[in-house]
N, C-alpha and C positions, 0 to 999 in steps of 0.2 A: 271669740269671734278671730273669723281664720280666712283671709281672702289671698284664694290663690289666681290669677291669671297666668293661660300655660298658652303660650304662641298667638297669642292674639293680633290680628293683623285686621284692618282696615281700611278699604279702598272707595275713594270715589271714582267712579269713571276709572283713567287712569291713573290718577293722583292718591297715591297712598299716604296716608295719614300716618295709620301705625303699622309698623311692618315686623312682624317676629316679636314683641313683647313678651317674656315671660317675670311675671312678679310674686313674691307673696308679701302679705302684711298681716304681721302677728296682732294677737289682742291685745287693745293696750298701745297701740305705735301711733304716733303723729308721723306717717310718713306722707313726705310733699315730693310732688311728682313737679321737678324746676326744668326752663329751660326757654328760648329765644319764641317769639310768635313762631306758629307754623311748625313748631316740631311735633304734635300730633298730642299736646299731654289735656286738653281738654276734651280733643277728641276719644283719650283711652278712657277718664272719668267719664265720658257718657258713654259708653261701652259698659262700664261697670250698673251706671246708673238703670242699661237697659234702655236710655234715650236714643241709641245706634243699636244696629243690629251689627256685630263681630264679621266678616266677609269668612273669618277661618279661624280656629281653636275656642278654647271654652275661658270661662270665669264658675269661679266655684265660691260659693261663701257657706263656712262652716262645713267643708267636703259636699255640699251640695252643690250639684250642676244648676246654675241658672241663666245659664248662655241662653238661653230661646222665653224665660220668661218673662211677664211684663212686669212695667219698673214698680208696682204697685205691691207684688206678687216677691220681690227681693227684699223686703225690711232692710233697706237703706233711704237717707232723708238726705238731701242737698240742699245745699245753700248756695242762691246765687250772687252771680255781681250784679244785679239791677234792684235787687231784694226781695221780687215778683211779690208782693204785698197785694192786698186784696184795697184798696181806696177807700171803696164803701164803708169796708169794715174796721170797726173799733179795733186796737191793741189784742184788747179781751178774746172778740170774737175770731181775729187773726189768729191769736194761738188755739182756741180752740178747734175752730176747722179742720184739722187734721185729726183729732179725736171723732168727733162728732161724727165725720163721716164713717171714721170705724167702730161708732158706735160703743165708744169706751167709756165703762162705769164712772169711772172718778174722775172725770175731765177738770170739773170744776178744780178740783185739790191739785190737781195735774198743772193747770196753769199755773193758782197761785204761786206752788213750790217754784217753779221756772220764772217768773217772773220777780219772783223774790233772790233767784240765784243771777240772776243778769240785772237788779239793780231795776229794776222797770215797773214795778208796782205802781209809781205815781203817773204812768204814761196809760196804764190801762184802757180807760175810757177817750183817751185823743183816739183820731182818726190819724194814718201813714202822713198825708200832709200836713200837719201840724207837729212832724218831730223831724228832727234835724239828722245828716246823715248817717253820723255814729248811733242814732237813738234807733233809725229803722234797720241799721244792720244790727242790733242787737236783738229786734224782733224776728228778724227772719232766720238768726241763729237759735233765736225763742223756738220759734216754727217747727224747726229742727231738733231738740231736744227734748220739745213736749212730746213729743214720739219714742222716746225711749228706744231707737232703732240699732239695728246691730253693727252699723258701717254709717259715718259721719262724711258723707262728701261735702269739698268746699272748691269751689271755681270762683276763683281771683275774689272772694267778697271782700277785700278792701281794695281794690285799683281805682273805687271813684270816691275813696276817703282822699282827704286831705294829708301832708305829712306829720302832723300833730297826732290827729286821728289816728293815724295808722300804726304810729308807736303806740299811741293806747290801746287801741285793737289787737295787737298781736300781742300785749299784757294780756289782756283778760281773756284772750285766747290758748295762752298758754296757762291761765289759773284754771281756765275750764277743764281744762285736757287731765291736768291733777287731780281737778275734783271728780271729775266725772269717769275717770279712769278709760274713758272714749277711745275707740279704734277710730281712726280719724285718716282720711285721703286727700290732700289739700293742694291742690293746682296753685300755682303761680309763675309770674317769669321774675321776681324780685328777688336778688341772693339775699336780701339782707332780712325777709320773710322765713326762707328756707333757712337761713342759719340761727335763728332765733328760735322758730317754732317747733324745726323738724331734730323726731329722734333716729332717723335716718331719711337722707338726699336721694329720689330717683331721676338724675343727671339724663334728658331727653335730647337728643339731637337728631333731627329729617326720622321722626318715627320712629326711630330702635332707641334702647338704653345704653347712653356714652358711658356712666360710673354710676356704682348704687355705695353706699357708706353713711356712717353718722357726719356730724357737720366737718367734724376737727378730721377723719379720714379725707372727704373729700377737700379742703383745704390745705392740708398737707402733704396729701398722697395724691396728689391728680399723675392720671393713668396716660390724660392725652393733652395736647395743647389745649384742646377746645374746652377742657374738662380745667385747666387750669389758667385759661382768660375768662372763661365764665365766673367763675368762681374767684372773689377779692376784687377789693376796689381803691385807685385802680386796677385796673387790668395788669394780671401781669407780663414784663418786660418778656419780647422773644426775639432772639436773634439769630439768623441763617451762619453757615458754619459747617464743617467738616469737622472729626472726631478723627483725631491721628494718635496711636499709640500713649490714651490715655490723656490727652490734652483737647479740649474742645480749640478751634483755630478760626478766629472772621474777626470783625472788626472788632471784637473783646477775645482775649485769649483766657484760659480758667483750666484746671484739671479736674477731671471727670471716671468716676467709671462705667462705664460704657463701651459699645464694639465701635470699630472704626466703621468712619463713613459719613453722608450725610446727615444733619444734624441741627436740631432746634434748642437753642441756650433759654432756659427761664428763668427768673429771677422775678418774686413779685418784690412793688417797689419799697413795703416795709424792710425788704431781708437785704437794699443798697445802702452802704454804709460810706458817710463822707471820710475821706482818710485820705491818706499821702499817696493812694493808688492800691493796686497796679493799674487802675482803670483810669483816663482822663479825659474831660470834656467841660465844653462851655454852657451854662444854663442861657437857655432859652427864653425860659417864660417861669415865674412865679405866680404860682394862682394859692391865696391865704384862706384857710379855713375855718381859723380860730384857732382850736385847738390841733393844730395840723395845718402843713404844707407841702403842696406838691411841686417839684422841681421838674421841668422839663430840661431835659442836657442832653445837649448834642455831642454823642461820644463816637469818636471815628466817623463813619457813614450812618450812624443809626441814631433815633433818639429813646432815650430812657429816661423814663418820669424816676423819682427816689420821695418817698413820704419819709418827711421830716418831723421834729416834735417845733413848737411856739418861741421857743428860747433860742432857736439857731437863723441867724440872719443871713439871708443870702441877698443880694440881685442878679439880673438880666446879667449879660456878658461877665459874670464871676468866671474863671476858671476853679476846677476842684478836681479831687479825683476821689474813685468810688472804689469800693470792694465790695463784695455781696458774701455774704453771710451764710446763704445757702441758694444751692443752684438746683435746678429743675432739667432732666434733656430727656428728648422726644425727639422720634425718628423724623429724616426730613420728610419721606413720605406720605406722613397722615395728610399734610396743609404744609402750604408756604408764607412764610411773610414779606410783604413790602418790605 
């Protein structure tokens, strides 16, 4: 299965939700559409599903143009945030329903195989109201799997679950992807979901593709300040300044490889090393998270965050030296940092 989106645009009146997006998803990929609320990721997913019509551009599945086809004729299955189960039907009937409407002959066998795959065999005779959130999400995923579609579409399926269940379901989705060798297009605003699930991340910003690549590429080589700060927690530190003769100068100074002019220096919190210098600051806040700590440090006129291990003891008011293990340089014209 291959999905090809070509110059897709979707406008709601004067509001452009998706702006000239082109994207390829190859067979077996787990492609995650990542971005903040309102960036167009769910709208793009709905365009692929056929739940919204493109204003311009095209969508192809296996080299077939499905731009104007009805959702039921695209051979895709969608899993929604709110589960979308039929409340009056048992789990068994919820799983069987999409097969019965298509008159699939081996519906009963498919339902049993899907229930075994998702380990919900003991739930088949229950109603949705008798299930936990995690169990309902498994049934919703099962209803998509049972159809054996060309393409799976997931629209923030884990956002209604608590933190522990989200972690468990992330692992379950990763295992399912490997076992089914499925092609998945998945929407989330959660960078942890994106980094742990994706074979490729497509970061959207204001309806456009900001950057795409593997999770490691997106983390290690952000091309824009937006990409650098959206991926990574806590967000990348960003400092305004100028580059002169191979050196960044501002509230902090550091040798860089970049053209002269206004620029933004980015440093990830985990790349800030406590040392003898050359940067110096005063700790304003210590956040304790068990396995790690976040130090909020006033460095000249800016505040920076350093992520450190549990064995290093620091307190508010301590004066410390800092040294970056790695820096990123972005042009100032793309953004400003207060």
